[in-house]
C-alpha positions in Angstrom: 117.3 84.1 24.7 113.7 82.9 24.8 112.8 79.2 24.7 111.2 79.7 21.3 114.5 80.8 19.9 116.2 77.8 21.4 113.8 75.5 19.6 115.5 76.4 16.3 118.9 75.4 17.7 117.9 71.9 18.6 117.7 68.6 16.9 114.5 66.6 17.6 113.4 63.0 17.1 110.0 61.4 16.9 108.9 60.3 20.3 109.2 56.6 20.9 105.4 56.1 21.3 104.5 57.9 18.1 103.9 56.3 14.8 103.4 58.2 11.6 102.5 57.6 8.1 103.0 59.8 5.1 100.2 59.5 2.5 100.6 59.9 -1.3 99.2 63.4 -1.1 102.0 64.5 1.3 99.8 64.6 4.4 101.1 62.9 7.5 99.0 61.1 10.1 100.5 60.9 13.6 99.2 58.6 16.3 100.2 57.4 19.8 100.7 53.7 19.9 98.8 53.5 23.3 95.9 55.5 22.1 94.9 54.8 18.6 91.6 56.6 19.0 93.3 60.0 18.8 95.3 60.9 15.8 96.5 64.1 14.1 96.7 64.9 10.4 99.1 67.5 9.2 99.8 68.7 5.8 101.7 71.4 3.9 104.8 72.9 5.5 104.0 71.2 8.8 104.2 67.8 7.1 107.5 68.8 5.5 108.9 69.7 8.9 107.7 66.4 10.3 109.3 64.4 7.6 112.6 66.2 8.1 112.5 65.7 11.9 111.9 62.0 11.2 115.2 62.1 9.1 117.1 63.6 12.0 117.5 67.1 10.6 118.4 69.9 12.9 115.7 72.5 13.3 117.9 75.3 11.9 118.6 73.2 8.8 114.9 72.5 8.3 114.3 76.3 8.5 117.0 77.0 5.9 115.5 74.3 3.5 112.0 75.8 3.9 113.3 79.3 3.2 115.0 78.1 0.0 112.0 76.1 -1.2 109.1 78.6 -0.4 108.9 82.2 -1.6 107.9 83.5 1.8 109.9 85.9 4.1 112.3 83.9 6.3 111.0 85.7 9.4 107.5 84.3 8.7 108.8 80.8 8.1 110.9 81.1 11.3 107.9 82.2 13.3 105.6 79.4 11.9 108.3 76.8 12.3 108.9 77.7 16.0 105.2 77.6 16.7 104.8 74.2 15.1 107.8 72.7 16.9 106.7 74.1 20.2 103.2 72.7 19.7 104.3 69.2 18.8 107.0 69.3 21.6 104.3 70.3 24.1 102.1 67.4 22.9 105.1 65.0 23.4 105.1 64.0 19.7 108.8 64.9 19.5 111.7 64.9 22.0 115.1 66.6 21.9 117.6 64.2 20.3 
């Protein structure tokens, strides 16, 4: 089993040094507390994933919710979700719970 497959079996939490804000338009702004000069803005499905991680949802449950909500093939949602989770995990924005 590859590590990317494992990502969908995990539960994540927002890293302790990350603060985030969800704007009225649904976009999320992520920033490290020790480096306020660098921030990331995410929107769309990525913002939905982030909000569910912040609630403590398991990655597989997030995937199921996205598949039900969006009319896109589940394999595409799975691929994109894995990619996003791996990216923010690699940047230490999230950690395994």
